[in-house]
Backbone bond lengths (Angstrom), bond angles and torsions (degrees), N, CA, C in turn:
res aa  C-N    CA-C-N  psi(-1)  N-CA   C-N-CA  omega(-1)  CA-C   N-CA-C  phi
1 M - - - 1.444 - - 1.521 107.27 -
2 T 1.292 116.79 115.78 1.448 122.20 180.00 1.520 109.19 -86.30
3 P 1.335 116.51 127.47 1.471 117.66 179.46 1.527 111.37 -68.14
4 K 1.306 114.04 148.86 1.462 120.82 177.43 1.526 108.23 -116.33
5 R 1.322 115.66 168.46 1.458 120.15 176.80 1.530 109.89 -53.50
6 G 1.298 116.13 133.97 1.453 121.09 -179.81 1.524 113.66 92.33
7 D 1.369 117.51 -13.93 1.471 120.07 177.91 1.525 109.78 -74.15
8 D 1.324 116.21 155.10 1.451 120.71 171.37 1.521 108.78 -66.76
9 A 1.301 116.74 145.82 1.459 121.54 177.75 1.526 109.17 -91.08
10 A 1.333 117.10 127.98 1.466 121.41 177.56 1.525 108.93 -86.08
11 P 1.327 117.01 133.93 1.462 118.23 179.27 1.528 110.84 -72.84
12 P 1.317 118.14 143.85 1.466 120.13 176.93 1.531 109.67 -74.48
13 P 1.334 117.48 152.47 1.462 118.77 176.47 1.523 110.18 -69.34
14 I 1.318 115.56 145.35 1.458 120.73 175.63 1.522 109.03 -127.70
15 D 1.316 115.32 159.57 1.467 122.85 178.84 1.534 110.92 49.75
16 D 1.332 117.97 -118.72 1.470 121.87 -175.99 1.523 113.39 -95.23
17 E 1.315 117.63 11.35 1.458 119.62 -178.33 1.539 110.99 -72.13
18 Y 1.329 114.88 154.74 1.455 121.75 178.16 1.524 110.00 -96.85
19 R 1.319 114.73 146.04 1.460 121.94 174.13 1.529 107.45 -78.97
20 I 1.305 117.46 140.11 1.466 121.96 178.89 1.521 107.90 -115.74
21 V 1.340 115.39 121.94 1.460 121.05 -176.68 1.523 109.12 -123.41
22 L 1.326 116.42 130.38 1.464 121.32 175.10 1.524 106.91 -79.70
23 A 1.342 116.14 107.42 1.460 121.47 -169.37 1.518 114.14 -83.46
24 T 1.326 117.62 -16.98 1.466 120.21 -177.88 1.531 109.48 -135.37
25 S 1.320 115.83 160.74 1.465 119.51 177.39 1.533 110.21 -67.63
26 E 1.354 117.08 -32.47 1.463 120.27 176.74 1.537 109.96 -64.15
27 A 1.316 116.04 -40.23 1.467 120.16 178.39 1.532 110.37 -64.32
28 A 1.327 117.31 -41.24 1.469 120.80 179.81 1.517 110.64 -63.64
29 K 1.346 116.56 -42.22 1.467 119.80 179.40 1.533 110.43 -66.11
30 G 1.326 116.45 -46.10 1.461 120.11 -179.93 1.515 112.29 -64.52
31 W 1.326 116.45 -37.81 1.471 120.75 178.13 1.525 109.68 -60.84
32 E 1.333 115.96 -43.99 1.469 120.71 179.85 1.534 110.43 -65.27
33 D 1.335 117.06 -38.35 1.475 120.33 176.46 1.527 110.47 -61.35
34 F 1.336 116.40 -46.26 1.470 119.43 177.30 1.530 110.19 -61.65
35 R 1.335 117.39 -41.78 1.473 120.88 -177.05 1.526 111.01 -59.22
36 R 1.342 115.99 -40.68 1.457 120.09 -178.78 1.522 112.83 -76.26
37 Q 1.343 117.30 -37.37 1.461 119.84 -169.86 1.531 114.97 -105.73
38 E 1.318 118.56 -22.60 1.466 122.04 -178.40 1.528 110.06 -138.36
39 P 1.326 118.49 57.16 1.471 119.21 -172.33 1.535 114.26 -61.36
40 A 1.320 118.15 -39.32 1.471 118.94 -179.22 1.525 111.09 -66.71
41 N 1.334 117.01 -41.51 1.463 120.11 179.11 1.520 111.52 -67.34
42 L 1.349 116.22 -37.82 1.464 119.28 177.54 1.523 110.15 -65.39
43 R 1.314 117.05 -38.32 1.469 119.74 178.84 1.530 110.84 -63.04
44 W 1.348 116.55 -40.07 1.462 120.21 175.97 1.532 109.97 -60.04
45 A 1.348 116.77 -45.95 1.464 120.61 -179.51 1.532 110.37 -63.45
46 Y 1.310 116.42 -42.70 1.469 121.74 178.60 1.528 110.10 -58.75
47 D 1.319 116.76 -46.31 1.464 120.57 -179.41 1.529 111.37 -64.30
48 Q 1.334 117.44 -37.31 1.463 120.22 177.15 1.526 110.64 -61.34
49 M 1.342 116.53 -47.33 1.465 119.80 -179.46 1.522 110.75 -68.27
50 R 1.286 117.46 -38.53 1.459 121.98 -176.24 1.531 112.11 -67.33
51 H 1.347 116.18 -38.74 1.464 119.54 -172.89 1.524 114.47 -110.24
52 N 1.304 118.45 -26.34 1.453 120.73 -171.07 1.533 111.24 -149.21
53 P 1.327 117.92 55.42 1.469 119.64 -171.22 1.520 114.54 -67.36
54 G 1.322 117.21 -27.10 1.461 120.07 179.87 1.511 111.98 -107.77
55 C 1.319 117.26 18.16 1.466 122.30 -179.05 1.530 111.04 50.15
56 C 1.359 117.15 37.76 1.469 120.72 -176.92 1.524 112.22 -64.74
57 N 1.299 117.35 -35.09 1.455 120.32 -173.10 1.516 113.60 -99.59
58 Q 1.312 116.65 -2.55 1.454 120.31 178.42 1.519 108.41 -152.51
59 P 1.327 117.67 153.13 1.464 118.40 -179.00 1.527 110.98 -68.30
60 P 1.328 116.49 149.02 1.468 119.04 175.52 1.525 109.96 -60.33
61 N 1.311 116.18 151.09 1.464 119.56 175.27 1.521 108.87 -124.17
62 G 1.299 117.27 -178.31 1.458 120.60 -176.55 1.514 114.01 -63.27
63 R 1.322 117.32 -20.82 1.470 119.95 -178.05 1.520 112.51 -98.14
64 H 1.332 117.55 -9.03 1.462 122.04 -179.85 1.519 106.97 -143.91
65 S 1.314 116.52 108.97 1.459 118.18 -174.21 1.522 111.34 -150.74
66 R 1.317 114.59 159.47 1.460 120.90 174.21 1.522 107.58 -76.84
67 M 1.315 116.20 138.92 1.458 120.86 178.48 1.535 108.62 -69.25
68 K 1.334 115.99 159.85 1.461 121.38 -177.24 1.521 111.47 -118.56
69 R 1.332 113.38 169.52 1.472 124.28 178.02 1.535 112.19 48.12
70 E 1.323 117.90 -128.88 1.469 120.02 -174.47 1.530 113.20 -67.89
71 F 1.330 117.29 -11.99 1.463 120.64 179.36 1.527 112.26 -98.77
72 A 1.323 117.61 3.43 1.467 121.55 -175.78 1.524 112.65 -65.39
73 T 1.327 116.17 -25.59 1.470 119.85 178.35 1.520 109.38 -136.25
74 G 1.310 115.01 162.49 1.452 122.51 174.91 1.516 107.86 -147.57
75 T 1.314 116.94 172.72 1.464 119.43 -178.82 1.516 110.24 -118.31
76 H 1.312 113.62 145.19 1.464 121.24 172.92 1.524 107.04 -143.86
77 S 1.319 116.29 125.26 1.468 122.91 -178.92 1.525 110.92 51.29
78 G 1.318 115.98 41.98 1.453 121.40 175.98 1.519 115.20 79.58
79 R 1.299 118.10 0.97 1.461 121.42 179.64 1.526 110.06 -105.29
80 T 1.319 116.13 138.00 1.450 121.73 175.51 1.523 108.19 -90.36
81 L 1.340 114.91 126.11 1.465 121.07 -174.47 1.523 109.70 -130.83
82 P 1.334 117.31 153.35 1.461 119.22 175.56 1.526 111.04 -66.02
83 Q 1.323 115.13 141.33 1.470 119.77 -179.26 1.525 109.54 -109.22
84 W 1.304 115.36 133.60 1.464 122.56 -178.95 1.511 109.91 -120.85
85 Q 1.333 114.41 162.52 1.458 121.03 -179.46 1.523 109.89 -131.94
86 L 1.320 116.01 138.79 1.459 122.75 171.32 1.516 107.72 -116.51
87 E 1.331 116.39 128.49 1.460 121.29 176.21 1.523 106.58 -88.11
88 V 1.312 116.67 101.92 1.462 122.50 -174.60 1.527 110.82 -81.15
89 T 1.332 115.62 -38.07 1.470 122.08 174.42 1.523 107.03 -135.91
90 G 1.324 118.04 -176.39 1.457 120.57 179.30 1.518 112.74 -52.97
91 A 1.320 117.68 -40.41 1.458 121.53 179.15 1.527 112.27 -112.36
92 G 1.315 118.26 -24.25 1.466 121.97 -173.91 1.523 113.21 -75.08
93 R 1.314 115.43 136.68 1.461 121.28 -177.01 1.529 111.37 -132.91
94 I 1.321 114.21 152.04 1.462 122.10 166.85 1.520 106.11 -119.67
95 W 1.325 116.13 126.42 1.463 121.92 175.23 1.514 106.84 -108.43
96 Y 1.322 115.38 132.92 1.460 118.28 179.24 1.515 111.11 -143.71
97 L 1.315 114.57 154.80 1.453 122.00 174.94 1.515 107.55 -97.44
98 Y 1.301 115.04 134.48 1.456 122.48 -173.94 1.525 108.74 -102.61
99 D 1.317 116.71 110.05 1.462 122.33 -179.18 1.526 108.12 -109.21
100 D 1.325 115.17 92.54 1.467 119.97 -176.70 1.529 110.97 -67.64
101 E 1.319 117.66 -35.11 1.465 121.46 -179.12 1.525 111.39 -63.26
102 A 1.330 117.40 -43.47 1.469 121.88 -179.56 1.525 112.16 -90.83
103 K 1.354 116.98 -1.59 1.469 122.04 -178.11 1.535 110.04 52.97
104 T 1.334 114.90 47.41 1.463 121.24 -176.73 1.522 110.64 -136.29
105 C 1.326 115.77 141.73 1.459 122.62 170.02 1.518 107.23 -108.37
106 W 1.334 115.91 120.05 1.462 121.42 177.99 1.518 107.78 -95.32
107 V 1.324 117.95 107.17 1.461 121.68 -179.08 1.527 107.89 -77.15
108 K 1.349 115.56 113.72 1.457 121.05 -176.83 1.526 111.91 -91.11
109 D 1.328 116.87 -30.23 1.459 119.73 -179.64 1.525 109.22 -156.38
110 A 1.298 115.17 145.06 1.463 122.60 174.07 1.522 105.19 -142.40
111 C 1.322 115.87 112.10 1.465 117.76 -176.81 1.520 109.76 -137.52
112 R 1.317 115.01 140.30 1.463 121.66 -177.29 1.523 111.33 -77.75
113 G 1.322 118.37 -21.48 1.458 121.68 175.82 1.520 109.83 -98.91
114 H 1.311 117.31 162.36 1.461 120.27 179.88 1.526 109.57 -63.49
115 P 1.337 117.74 131.82 1.473 119.92 -179.03 1.528 111.36 -59.78
116 K 1.316 116.31 131.02 1.460 121.29 -178.35 1.530 111.58 -64.38
117 E 1.323 117.04 -28.96 1.467 120.88 -177.41 1.524 112.89 -61.37
118 T 1.332 118.01 -28.68 1.458 120.32 -175.99 1.529 113.09 -108.67
119 E 1.327 117.77 10.82 1.471 119.84 179.04 1.504 110.71 -74.09
């Protein structure tokens, strides 16, 4: 998503931080919905992905966890990567692929309602 005039500027990652990329148009729309309606929760999710996307330095908790079974991995640009989930609100989730080699989190979905795939 290329920023346009009037858009907020995203800070670049520094040091050991991870780059966060909205990988789909659905993710971009959902991210914007979270930004408008749940800014503090989105900031928490952003910080988790930016600094600790694979929970390397702390154990996963109920709000930040690796997906299981058929959702445990996903593909991006032909690469299979581990898929993680952040519980942004009671029902709202962000699903992302964790690419440790590229130091990037590919946000595949951000939705304010519970994802139908895991119901």
